[in-house]
C-alpha positions in Angstrom: -27.6 41.6 -59.4 -31.4 42.3 -59.3 -32.1 38.9 -60.8 -29.8 37.2 -58.3 -31.4 38.9 -55.3 -34.9 38.0 -56.6 -33.8 34.3 -57.0 -32.3 34.3 -53.5 -35.4 35.9 -51.9 -37.6 33.4 -53.7 -35.5 30.5 -52.6 -35.6 31.6 -48.9 -39.3 32.2 -49.1 -39.9 28.7 -50.5 -37.7 27.2 -47.7 -39.5 29.2 -45.0 -41.8 27.1 -42.8 -43.7 30.1 -41.4 -46.8 32.1 -42.4 -46.1 35.3 -40.6 -48.8 37.7 -39.3 -48.8 41.3 -38.1 -48.3 42.0 -34.4 -47.9 45.0 -32.2 -45.2 45.1 -29.5 -46.0 46.9 -26.2 -44.0 49.9 -25.1 -40.5 49.0 -24.0 -39.4 51.1 -21.0 -35.8 50.0 -21.3 -33.5 49.8 -18.3 -35.0 52.8 -16.6 -36.8 53.5 -13.3 -37.2 50.2 -11.3 -35.2 48.5 -14.0 -32.2 50.8 -13.8 -28.9 48.9 -14.4 -27.3 47.2 -11.3 -24.8 44.6 -10.5 -26.6 42.5 -7.9 -26.2 39.2 -9.7 -22.4 39.4 -9.6 -22.9 38.1 -6.0 -24.1 34.7 -7.4 -21.8 31.7 -7.6 -21.8 28.9 -10.2 -23.0 25.4 -9.1 -22.2 22.2 -10.9 -20.1 23.9 -13.5 -19.7 21.8 -16.7 -21.7 18.9 -15.3 -24.4 19.4 -18.0 -25.7 22.0 -20.4 -28.8 24.1 -19.9 -30.2 23.4 -16.4 -33.4 25.2 -17.2 -35.4 24.9 -13.9 -34.7 24.0 -10.3 -36.8 22.6 -7.5 -36.4 21.2 -4.0 -37.3 17.6 -3.3 -39.0 16.1 -0.3 -35.6 14.7 0.5 -34.1 18.2 0.9 -32.0 17.8 -2.2 -32.1 20.1 -5.3 -33.2 18.8 -8.6 -32.6 20.1 -12.1 -32.9 19.0 -15.7 -30.4 19.1 -18.6 -30.6 19.4 -22.4 -29.7 15.7 -22.9 -32.7 14.6 -20.9 -31.0 13.9 -17.6 -32.6 15.0 -14.3 -30.1 15.1 -11.5 -30.2 15.9 -7.8 -27.7 17.0 -5.3 -27.3 18.0 -1.6 -27.2 21.8 -1.6 -24.5 21.7 1.2 -22.1 19.9 -1.1 -23.3 20.0 -4.7 -20.2 18.7 -6.5 -19.6 15.8 -4.1 -23.2 14.6 -4.0 -24.6 15.0 -7.5 -26.3 11.9 -8.9 -28.5 10.9 -11.8 -32.2 10.7 -10.8 -33.7 9.8 -14.2 -33.5 10.5 -17.9 -36.7 11.5 -19.7 -35.1 11.0 -23.2 -36.6 14.4 -23.9 -36.0 18.0 -22.8 -37.0 18.5 -19.1 -38.0 22.1 -18.5 -40.3 23.0 -15.6 -40.0 20.9 -12.4 -42.2 20.6 -9.3 -43.0 17.9 -6.7 -46.5 16.8 -6.0 -47.9 15.7 -2.6 -47.2 12.1 -3.4 -43.4 12.9 -3.8 -43.6 12.4 -7.5 -41.5 14.8 -9.6 -43.8 16.4 -12.2 -41.9 17.4 -15.3 -42.9 19.8 -18.1 -40.9 18.1 -20.9 -40.7 20.1 -24.2 -40.5 16.8 -26.2 -42.3 14.2 -24.2 -45.2 16.2 -22.6 -46.3 16.4 -19.0 -44.6 13.6 -17.0 -44.7 12.1 -13.6 -41.5 10.6 -12.1 -41.9 8.3 -9.1 -39.4 8.5 -6.2 -37.6 5.5 -7.7 -37.2 7.3 -11.1 -40.0 5.6 -13.1 -41.6 7.8 -15.7 -45.3 8.0 -16.5 -46.7 10.2 -19.3 -49.6 12.2 -17.9 -50.4 14.3 -21.0 -48.8 14.4 -24.4 -51.8 15.2 -26.6 -55.1 17.1 -26.4 -58.1 16.1 -28.6 -55.8 13.8 -30.5 -53.3 16.5 -31.3 -49.8 16.1 -29.9 -48.5 18.8 -27.6 -45.5 20.3 -29.2 -43.9 22.4 -26.4 -44.9 21.7 -22.8 -42.9 24.4 -20.9 -43.6 25.2 -17.2 -45.9 24.1 -14.4 -47.2 24.6 -10.9 -49.3 22.4 -8.7 -52.4 23.4 -6.7 -53.2 22.2 -3.2 -55.9 20.0 -4.6 -53.4 18.3 -6.9 -54.3 20.0 -10.1 -51.3 20.6 -12.3 -51.3 23.9 -14.2 -49.0 24.0 -17.2 -48.2 25.9 -20.3 -48.3 24.7 -23.9 -45.9 27.3 -25.4 -47.0 26.9 -29.1 -49.1 24.8 -31.3 -46.9 25.7 -34.3 -43.2 24.9 -33.7 -41.4 22.7 -31.2 -38.4 23.3 -28.9 -35.8 22.8 -31.7 -37.5 25.3 -34.1 -38.5 27.8 -31.4 -37.2 30.9 -33.3 -40.0 30.3 -35.9 -42.6 30.9 -33.2 -41.3 34.4 -32.8 -40.7 35.1 -36.5 -44.2 33.9 -37.4 -45.9 35.6 -34.4 -49.0 33.6 -34.4 -50.5 33.6 -30.9 -51.1 29.9 -30.3 -49.8 29.4 -26.7 -52.1 28.1 -24.0 -52.6 27.7 -20.3 -53.9 24.2 -19.4 -54.6 22.2 -16.3 -54.5 18.4 -15.7 -56.4 16.7 -13.0 -54.8 13.5 -11.6 -58.2 12.5 -10.1 -60.1 12.6 -13.4 -57.4 12.4 -16.0 -58.9 15.5 -17.7 -56.9 18.2 -19.4 -58.6 21.6 -19.8 -57.7 24.7 -21.7 -58.1 27.9 -19.6 -56.4 30.5 -21.8 -55.2 30.5 -25.4 -54.1 32.9 -28.1 -50.9 33.7 -26.2 -47.7 34.8 -27.9 -45.5 31.9 -26.5 -47.0 30.8 -23.2 -44.3 30.2 -20.7 -43.8 30.5 -16.9 -46.7 29.3 -14.6 -47.2 30.1 -10.9 -50.1 29.8 -8.5 -50.7 32.7 -6.1 -51.4 32.5 -2.3 -54.1 29.9 -1.4 -54.4 29.2 -5.1 -56.5 32.3 -5.5 -55.2 32.9 -9.0 -52.7 31.6 -11.5 -50.1 33.6 -13.4 -48.8 32.8 -16.9 -46.0 34.6 -18.8 -46.6 35.6 -22.4 -43.0 35.8 -23.5 -43.5 37.3 -27.0 -45.5 40.2 -25.6 -43.3 40.8 -22.5 -46.2 40.6 -20.1 -47.8 38.3 -17.4 -51.5 37.4 -17.3 -53.5 36.5 -14.3 -56.5 34.1 -14.2 -58.6 34.3 -11.0 -59.5 30.8 -9.6 -61.4 31.8 -6.4 -63.6 34.6 -5.0 -65.7 37.2 -6.7 -63.4 37.4 -9.7 -63.3 33.7 -10.3 -63.0 33.0 -14.1 -61.9 36.6 -14.9 -58.5 37.4 -16.3 -56.4 40.5 -16.3 -52.8 41.7 -16.9 -50.6 41.3 -13.8 -47.8 43.3 -15.3 -46.9 44.4 -18.8 -44.4 46.5 -20.7 -41.4 44.6 -19.3 -38.0 45.6 -20.7 -37.1 41.9 -21.2 -38.7 38.6 -22.1 -40.2 36.7 -19.2 -39.4 32.9 -19.0 -40.3 30.9 -15.9 -42.2 32.1 -12.8 -42.1 30.9 -9.2 -43.9 31.9 -6.0 -42.0 32.0 -2.7 -45.1 30.9 -0.8 -45.3 34.2 1.1 -45.1 37.5 -0.7 -43.1 37.4 -3.9 -43.2 36.1 -7.4 -39.8 35.6 -9.0 -39.6 36.3 -12.8 -36.8 35.1 -14.9 -36.0 37.5 -17.8 -34.2 35.5 -20.4 -33.1 38.3 -22.6 -33.5 42.1 -23.2 -36.1 43.0 -25.8 -34.6 43.4 -29.2 -35.4 46.6 -30.9 -34.5 45.3 -34.3 -36.6 42.2 -34.0 -39.6 44.3 -32.8 -39.2 46.6 -35.7 -40.0 43.6 -37.9 -43.5 43.3 -36.4 -45.1 45.0 -39.3 -42.8 43.4 -42.0 -44.5 40.1 -42.8 -42.6 39.7 -46.0 -39.2 40.1 -44.3 -40.0 37.6 -41.5 -41.2 35.0 -44.1 -37.9 35.4 -46.0 -35.7 35.4 -42.9 -37.3 32.1 -41.7 -35.8 30.5 -44.8 -32.4 30.8 -43.1 -31.0 28.1 -40.9 -32.0 28.3 -37.2 -28.3 28.8 -36.3 -28.4 32.1 -38.1 -30.4 33.6 -35.2 -28.1 32.4 -32.4 -26.8 35.9 -31.6 -30.4 37.1 -31.2 -31.5 34.2 -29.0 -28.4 33.7 -26.9 -28.2 36.7 -24.5 -25.2 37.3 -22.3 -27.2 39.6 -20.0 -28.4 38.3 -16.6 -31.8 39.6 -15.4 -34.5 38.6 -12.9 -37.1 40.6 -11.0 -39.4 40.0 -8.0 -43.0 41.1 -8.0 -45.3 41.6 -5.0 -48.8 40.2 -4.9 -50.1 43.2 -6.8 -47.6 42.9 -9.7 -45.3 45.7 -8.5 -41.6 45.3 -9.1 -39.9 45.1 -5.6 -36.5 43.7 -6.7 -34.3 43.9 -9.8 -31.2 41.7 -10.1 -28.9 42.2 -13.0 -25.4 41.6 -14.4 -23.8 42.5 -17.7 -20.5 40.8 -16.8 -21.4 37.7 -18.8 -20.8 35.3 -16.0 -24.6 34.6 -15.4 -26.9 35.0 -18.4 -30.0 33.8 -20.3 -31.8 33.2 -17.0 -34.8 31.0 -17.5 -35.8 30.3 -13.9 -35.5 31.8 -10.4 -36.4 29.7 -7.4 -36.2 30.7 -3.7 -35.1 27.6 -1.8 -34.6 28.3 1.9 -32.1 31.2 2.2 -30.9 30.9 -1.4 -32.0 32.0 -4.9 -31.2 29.5 -7.6 -31.0 30.5 -11.2 -31.4 28.2 -14.2 -30.5 28.8 -17.8 -31.1 27.2 -21.2 -27.6 28.1 -22.4 -25.3 28.1 -19.4 -23.2 25.0 -18.4 -24.0 25.6 -14.7 -26.6 26.6 -12.2 -26.2 29.9 -10.3 -26.9 30.5 -6.6 -26.8 33.5 -4.3 -28.0 34.3 -0.8 -31.2 36.2 -0.5 -30.5 39.8 0.0 
């Protein structure tokens, strides 16, 4: 038996694509205080059920229609007054569209996990803006926001593993995520923040004074000041979240919406100091981790301009789950998900 286990461990270690390192999780407050359990998300309804899988992000177009992207590369749009009757194909990136935002020229800018940072014209024509930096391909472009001067701020989640092998980013725990910007005027791409444990959601603050970026693996949000006396400085906007932050959005007034894709996993975080264990586990098929990565809990929060939690929306009913984006469009909140077969929508409380 000992020999068999030794052979099995050796085989898994040989198959493992990672080279794990030590890391230290932050304190997990759990569902206490401002995060106490509630059922607010049970008020949400499903939109475009079974039209596609994994509508990860949502944005409103200059035509007043709502746009979202699916796992099969499709980007669709629909009239929010009659979603089912009006839905139509806008384009197909042939990749995995994640973050979405319109620029001032009415182009849809797409953070595509497979294809890079894309610009889609009003007629659906696709132009690649950025898919490499210094000759190295970008593996996992994730989310974006656009400043008033046209600068596109976006996240490069990892320089190690791509969208399809994402679990390895968390098992390896190498902090290789980055916050970047792309200037349509100069064509330049710059790195503003690196060494992040899976860089994810991006949102600019009021008057573009600062930009926020989620660090999913550490359950926290960073802030980089872009204007004023603190220009160039960075700090922690909020940390010790009880769940993993995904996309970010700003309502253009007083709130940042944070999608919390899954509750933090105590077992996974207990492996932080066990390099040998994570190296061996990574030899298993990606599908072996489905139960850990596919949460049935729905969770989103709103933060004020100082990073204080002012709203917490939850459900454990299983109808809305794995929330990856929250966007405030007019009087509604729209929720995206990498794993659901539908969008979710509810009236702002």
